[in-house]
N, C-alpha and C positions, 0 to 999 in steps of 0.2 A: 517434476518430481513430486510424489505424494507427501503430504504432511504426516498423515497417519494411515497405517495399515492395520485394520481391525480384524484379528484372527478369531473366528468363532466356530463352535460346533455347528455342523451343517444344518441341523434341524432347529436351531435356536432363532427366535425372532430378533429383529434389530433392536438393540437396547436404547433406552431413553438417553443415556449419556452419548451414544453414537450420534443421535440426532442433534444434541447440543454441540458436539464437536463439529459436525458438518455445517453448522450455521456460520462458522468463521474460518474453518480450515478445510483443506482438500482431503477427504476421507474415502478410502476404498475398503470394502469388505471382502474377505476371502475365507473360505472354509478351512478349518484345520487340516482336513483330509487332502485338500488340493494345494496347500501352501507350497511354494517353490523358492529356490534361492533367488530367482529373478524378482519375485514379489518382495522379498526382504530387502534386496538391494535398491528397490524403487522408492522406499519410504524413509523418511527422516526419523519417525517414531513408530514403534510396533506396540500395539496394545493387544495382549492375549486375554480373551474372555471366553475360555473354553475349559473343558475338563482335562485334568492332568493326573488321572488315576491309573491309566494303563502304561506300563513301562515302555512298551513299543512306541506309544505316542510321545512320551517324554524324550526318548532317545532320538526320535525323528526330529523333534523341534530343536534339540541340542545340536543336531547336525546341520540344520538349515539356518539357524540363527547363531552366529559365532559368539564365542565367549565375551568378547569386548562389547558387542552390540547388545547381548543379553544384560550385561552389567550397566551399560550407559544409556541405551536407547529404547529399552523395553519396559513396559508397564504391565503387570498382571492384575486384572480386575476379577475377583472371584465371582463365580456364577451363583453361589448360594452360601449357606452357612457352614458347609463342610470344610473343616480346618485342614484336612489332608491335602487338598489341592494347593492351598497356600504354602504349606510346608514343602511340597514338591517344587513350587515356583522358586522359593528361596534356595532350595538345593540346586536348582539350575543356575544360580548366580544372579537372579533377577532381584535387584535391590529395591525396586518400587513395587511393592505388593500391597494392593488395596482391597479391603473386605467389601462384600457386596452392598453393605449399607452406606458406603460413601456416596455423596451426591454427585450429579453431573458436573457441578461447579468444581468440586474437589478433583475430579478426574481431568477436567479441562485444565485446571491449574497445574497438575502434574505433567501433562503434555506440554503446556506452554513453558514450563521450567526447562524441559529438555531442549525445546526449540530456541529459547533465549540463551541457554548455555552454549549451544552451537554457534549462535550469532556472536556471543561475547568472545569466543575463541577466535573467530575471524577478525574481530575488531582489536584484538590485543596488539599493542604496539602502535596503534594509530593515534592521531592527534586527540587530545582530551576534548576538543571542541566537537569533533566528529562523533566521538563516542557518546558525549552528552546528548547531541542532537538525535542520534539514532535511538538512544534510550528514551528520550522524550517522545519521539515518533512512535515507538512501540507502545508506550503508555497511552498515547493519544488514540492509536488504532484500537487498542483494547477497550478504552473508555467509550469511544464512539460506538463500537459494536454493542457494548452493554447498554448504553443509552437508547440505541435504536430498538434493542430487543425488549427492553422494559418500559419503553415510552417515557423516559426520564429526560430532563433537560441536558443539553450537551455541556461538557465541562469547559467553561470559558477560560479559566485560569490555565488549564492544560493546553488548550489551543494556542493561547498567547505565548506561553512558555516555549512550546515547540516551534512556533514561527520565529521567535527571537533566537532560539538556539540554532536553527537552520541558517538564518541570516548571518549569524556570527561564524558558523562553520564554513560557509561559502566565502565569507570575507577573509577569514584567517588562513584557510587551507586550500582555497580554490575550488571551483565548481567540479573540475575533473576528479579531485580527491573525494569529494562528497558523492558524486555519482558512482564511483568505483565501490565505495563502502556500502552504499544502498543496495547493490546487487546481491549482497550476502543475506539479506532478509528473506525469511522462508516464504512470506506471503507475496504473491505477485501483485495483489491489490494494494498492499501497503508499500511495496517497492515503487509502484506507480505514483502513489500519493506523495511519497518523499522525493521522488525524482522531479515531479512537476513543481513542487515547492522550491526545490533547489534551483531549477532553471528559472522560475519566476523571480525569486529573490535576487539571483545573480543579474538578471536582466534589469531589475530596478536599480541595482548598484551601478550597472553599466550606463544607465541613463542619467545617473547622478541625482536620483530622486531623493526627496526628504526621507529620513529614516522611518517616519510614521507610515509613509506610502509603501516603503519596501516591506515592512512588517505586514501591512494590509494585504499586499500581493501574496506574501507567504501564507497568510491565514486563508485567503480565498482559494489558493491552490490546494492547501491541505483539505479543505472542505468541499472542493468542486465535485467530487464523486461520492459524497456522503450518502446519496440516494441508493448507491449500489449495495449498501449494507442491508437493504431490504430484499435483495435478490439472492437466491440460493447460490452457494459457492460452486455447485455442480454446473450451473449455467455461466456464472461470472468468470470462472477459470477453466472453462471447457477446453480440452485438448483437441481443438479442431474448429472448423467453420460452424457458425451458429445456424440453426434452422430459422425460418421466417418467424415462427412463434417465439423462439428464444430471443431473436433480435428485437421483436416488439416489446418483450419484457425488459430487455436491457435499455431500450429507448425511453422507458418511463423514469429512469433514474434522475434526470435533471429536475423534473417537476416534483418528484417525491422528495428529493433532497431539499429543495427550497421550502416545501411545505413543512418538512421536519424541522428546519431551522426556525421558521416562524412559530411553529407549535411549541418549540422548546424555549421561546421567549427571546430569541436573538433579534435585536432591533436594528442591526446594521444592514440597511437596505442595499448598499453597494455590494456586500458579500452575498446577500441573498440573490440579487440580480446575477452575479457572476456564477453562482451555483445553478441557477435556473437556465441561464442563457449561454453557457460556455460551448454548446453545440450549435448555436445560431451562427449564420454567416451574413456578411454585409449585403449580399445579393438576395437575401430572403429565402435561400434554399435549405437552411438548417432546420433543426427541431429543438424544442417541441412546438413552438408557436409560429415559426416562419417569420421571425422578426428580421429587420434589415436596417441598414444605414444608421442614422443617429439614435435609433431605438436601442442599439447595442452600446453599452457604456464602455468608457476607456479601460476600466479595470477588467471587465469581461474580455475585452479584446486581447489584453495581455495574458490572461489565464488561458484563453483559447490557443494562443501561440505556444505557450509553455506546454500545454496538454498535447497538442498535435506533435510537436517536436519530440516530446518524451515518448509518446506511443510509437513513433516511427523508429526511434533509436533504441528501444527496449527489445530484448530477445523474448520471443514467445514460442510456445511449443510448435505452433503452426507456421512460424516465420523466423528468419534470422534477423538480428539487429542490423539496421541500416547504419552506414557511416554518417557522420554529421553532414558531409557534402551531399550524400544521396538524399537525406531527409530534407535538407534545404531545397534541393532541386524539386522534390515532390511538392513542397510548400509553395515554391515559386510558381508552379503550375496552377495553384489555387487563386489565380488572379481574379480580383473582384470579390472574393470571399473573405479574405483576411485584410486587416488594416495595412495598407502598403507602406506607410511611413514607419510603423512599428516593426513590420517584418524586415525592412531594410536595416533598421537599427539592430534587430535581433540577429540577423545574418552577420552583421559586422561584428557582434559580440562573439558568435560561434567561430568565425574565421580568424579572430584576432590571435596573434601569436601567444598571448598570455592566457588564453581561454582555459587551459588545463591546469595552470599553476597559480593564477590569481583570480580575482573576483569577476572575471569576464571583461576587464577593462578598467581604466582608472576613473571612469565617470566622464560625463560630458564636460567640456570646457566652459569656463565662465561662471563658476560658482555652483552652489547646490540649490536645487529648486525648492520653492516653498511647497507645502503640501497641496496636492491638486486632485488626487483621485477620489477622495470622499465627496468633493464638490462636483465631481463629474467632469472635470476639465482634462482635456487631452494633454499628456505630458510633453508632447512635441509642438504644441501651439506656442506662439511667441509670448514672451512675458512670464512673470511668475518666478524668475530666477534671481536669487540674491547673491551678490559677489562676496566671496570670502575676503576678509581683511588681509 
């Protein structure tokens, strides 16, 4: 589904605010003359940036865009200083009427307000832990995009708060409840980010890792695709197979993400390695550097598992979501590419009876592990576990 349908006069050039919206949202332009009911139904938000002087045009728009959607989901952005068009928009029942001098950031904020309102409606009645984590995730996604666009440092306090909130939500309300709530987010890219973080944090809990390691996994999962924020949404969320050229662009995201983290001042090399190497495989067939074996850190191996499983079980326009068992079967065929011990444990978590209602298992027996991932130690190697009193 489209995030934004931009309705314009046929002869008008694409506006600057349209380009700003398209950097983070899925936007499609349609002329006022060719607008259809199907166009309207395909979009979450409708932005009218066209003349409303002719009564026939106004009546046609009123017929195509129902009263409820004009009131709740439509924004009118004036094309000039002519006040008459703004008056007509208000008469149509459009409550968000913006003059032409409003900035692209103002218009983007108005669009985001509608998208967030719709998400809030879906979250009503859910656990406060899930609602808080989704809100933190939305803030993080917005802040990451702003940082990438303006070449500013990433917001470490927002990253940490979001990671901790997701860990708490999966612990309190179960991974199944978290993944179900995530599906209501309008952005496919943000949904994937939150899904991977949920799967990763639940896996850390299932392994009985130290809390600092669980939060570290969540942070690495949240940032694993940060390099995709440099890639146009039209490529990133394309409704169909990618061309070879588009695939090459997509494949630059691990290196671009790692570089962005380093440039922003982040000095956590374990996270930077996870961002750079999460598409590397143990047999050396991954990208971007063809690393293999011990060159791939334990944290990265966990992020890779969570990423692949999330991608397989998520619905995309060009494919249906796989069931957990189908996804695990595909991953089992990747023998030699994934960490076999970690995959066995991950599979155990997914197939556990408590998978959808608890945190993916009650943790490994024999106490809680001492922190290990920042030191590059494999969580399933002997030792490093302290017994609870």
